[in-house]
N, C-alpha and C positions, 0 to 999 in steps of 0.2 A: 504494499499499498502505501499509497505516495504522501507523505507527511511534511507539514510546513511547522515551524515553528514563528509565534508572536512574542517577544522579546529577549532580552541577549544580559539580564541582573544576573547574582549568583546563584540565582539559583537554577536559573535557566543553565549558566557555564557549570555550573556542580553535577545538575541532572540530566535535566529534559535533552538537555545537547548529547552528552556523551549516549545515554541510552536510546536517544533514535538514532545515531551511526553506529551503531554496537548492533543493534535489533536486525538479524536475518528475516522478519518478514517487513522489513519499514524499507522502502526509498526514505534517507533526509534528502528529501529538496532543496531546503536550506530557510528562510526566514526575514521577518521585517522586526526591524527597532527601530525607536523614534533618534538614536543613538548611532551614524552611522559608522563611525569606529568600532564601537561597542561589536556590534551586527559584523563588520569584518572580521572580526575576532574569534565569533562565535558559530556563527555559519557557514556551511561549504558554498553557499548564493545568498546575497542579499537583495532582496527584492524594496525598491522606489517605492512600493505601498503596499496597505494588508490587501486591497483589491487585486494588485496584481500577484502577492503570492496566493491569496484564495484559487484565481484562477489556474493555475499551475499545480494544485495539490489535490487528494481526496481526503484530508483529513487534515483538521489545526489543531495543536497544544498553544497553550496559552501559559505562558509566566509572566505575567504582568500583574499591576496593581488592578484591584475589583472593579474599579472603575472605569477603567480601561481597557479592561476585558469584556465586562457585560454587552456593549453598543458592538463591539468587535465581532462578537461572538454568537449575537444575532446576525448580522451581515454572511457571517461564513455561512449559519444554519442554509439562510434564505438563501443562499448561494447552492445548497444541498450539500455539505462540506458536514463529514463526523466532527465530535469534540472531544479533546483532552481540556479540561477544564482545571483551573486554581483551583483552590478553594481561599472565602468565601467565595462565591458564584459573582455575586454583587455588592454594590456598599452600600445596599438599600433594599429594601422590601420591592421597593416597587420595580427596581432594576432587575432582581431575580426574578420575580413572578412575572415579568417582561421577558427575560430572557426564556425562561422555563416554557410561555407559551409558545415563543420561536420554534425555540427547539421541537416539541411535539407536533406542533402543526407542520412542518417541514420534513417531518419523518426521518430526521438522522440519529442514529443513536450517539452517546454520549458517557464520559464517567470521568467523577470527579476523583482528583490527587489525594483522595486521604491518604497521604502516603503510608502510613504504619499499618495500614489496615491489608499489604499486599505482601508484610513482611512475614514467613514461616514462625517466628516467636507471638505476635500476634492474635494469629491463623487458630493457633493452641490454646492461647488466652481464649479467645472469643469461645469456642468453643466449651473448653471447660467450665468457663463461667456461667454461661449460658444454660448451660446443663442441670447445675445445681439450682435452675430458677430463684435466683437472690429476691431476699427481699429489702438489700442495701447495696449501695454501691460509694467506692470511692473514689475519686480522680482528683491528683494534683499536676500541676505544669510550670514551676517555674524556672524563669530564666532571666540571664541579665543581657541578651537581645538586643533590646530596646538604650541599652547602655553603654555597648562599644561591639566593635565586629562590623564583620559585612552586612548585618541587616540593621544597626542603628540609623546610617542614613537613609531610611524606608520611610518616604512622609507618611504614607500611609497606617502604617504600622504603628508611629509616632501616635497619631491622632485617635486611632481607632484604640488602639491598646490588643493586652495580649487574646479579649473575649474573639477578637474577629480575625486575630493571625492564628495561635494557636488554638484559641477556643472551638474551633470547628472538628477538628481531631478529636480532642476529649469527646465533643458531646457524643460525634460517631460513635465514638469505643461504648459511651455508656449506654446511650440507643439500642445497640448490640447486645449488648450484654445482660440489660436489668428490662429488657421491653422498652416499647416506642415511647419516648418521652412525651407526656400528655400537659404539664402545665411546669409554672415557678412559681413553687410556691413563695421565695425568699431570694432576696438577690443584694449585695451590696460591692460599695464600690471603693476602695481606697487610692485616691490618683498619683500623689506621692510616687509611692510604689508601684501604680498600675495592677492593685491586687482584686481581682474579682473574685466572688465568692456569690457561690448562688446553692438552694436545694431545690432540688426535680420532685417532680413525681412524676411513675411512671408508668402505662397500660400493666393492668395487671395485681397491682397496687404495689408493687419496690419504689422506693425511694433512695435519691442518692444526692451526693456533695460533691462538690466542685469548686478546687479551688485556682485561678490563673496567674500570675504574673509572668512583663517582659520587663522586670528593672526589680528585680533583686537580683543581687550580687552571687551569684553563685554557680561554681564549676567546676564538675559537668552540669548542662541542664540535670533538674531534675524532674522526671517522669515518673507516674507511679500511678496505676488504675487494678482496684480490687474492688471483688465483691463476695457477698458472703451469704448463705441460709442456714439450717439446723444441714444440708446434706456434706455442708463442708464451706474453704476457703481457696479462692484462687486471687493469684496478685500479677499484675506486668507491671516490672521496673526496668525493662533492657530495650534498648534501639540497635541490638549488636549489627541487623542487617544494613548495608549500605543502602541509601537511598536509590542508589541507581540500581542494583537489585531489585529492590522494590517497584522501581521505575518499569524495570524488563517486565514482571508478572500483571502488573496491569496495562502493558504494551501487547502481553501473548493474548488478555481478557477482552480489550477492547477490539481486536481485530476478529476477535471470535464473536462479536455482540454484532459485528459489522458484517460477519460472513454468513453467520443465520438471520440476521435479522430481530435480535433480540435484544431487550433492554437489560444494560445491567442493572445488578442490586444498587451500585452507588451513581449512578444517573443524574441528571442535572435536574430529576424532582426529588429524589434523597438530600442534594442539595441546597435548595428551598426549602425542604422540611427540617434542617438544622440552622439556615438560617433567622428561618420565624422561630425558634428556639433562641437563637442570639439576638435577636430582635426583643423577646419578649425577658431578657437578661439586663437588658439595656432599660428596655422601662422601669421594670422591677425597681434597679438600681439608681434612675433618675426618677422619681414619679416625675416629678414638675415639669418635664418636656414631652 
């Protein structure tokens, strides 16, 4: 499959481009980025515009901020291109809803890069934790990414905080192991440390708690998700599988979804569901907005 890439930032360099280049089922045609110099370093061929890129490929992968991704992904879907989307899928609910509607109406396949869901250690945890029929689950993702490092210059991460950046990963995992998230019972936000805490309700009666931060000076990042019931306890506290390997599995499943005409479980509609939870958390933490 001919796939193009939109974006030439750190994540595109580190994960998307090398995974696309290495995959035997993919012809990595090239890409488009706002910075021509960066584009020349990342893509095998640089295109002058997104439209020119879309005309040359069968599918498009995105590694750009959510406010850039949503309108360009809509354009690609209208052109009949299948989509590998970054998370969150848009900057707000209206954008996420419009993108989802366009993808569904266009009849193209999509997958959202909840990267850790494609790692073997995560899949083992999801299987074991869900089998417990959890009564409760807990999740933490604490990082100093907004303080220093390759993502510290990301404007949207600085403005929107951890709930938008790492929140989708954590909420997706809790949704998978404890049942679909149905409500946000409470949420708080501490701006100085970018700490988001929330209490969630799940279908079937389980509850979960979550704590997220991009401004906690901890190295390495703390990522831990656990679940328990009267049948036992399961925990995930490892990110040992490289992101490029996760993306290889994502591409395997994406290509299969396109070939069979079936929707991937982590498609744009799932991305919209998770974005709605993010919005509920934001509103609960800022009730005056």
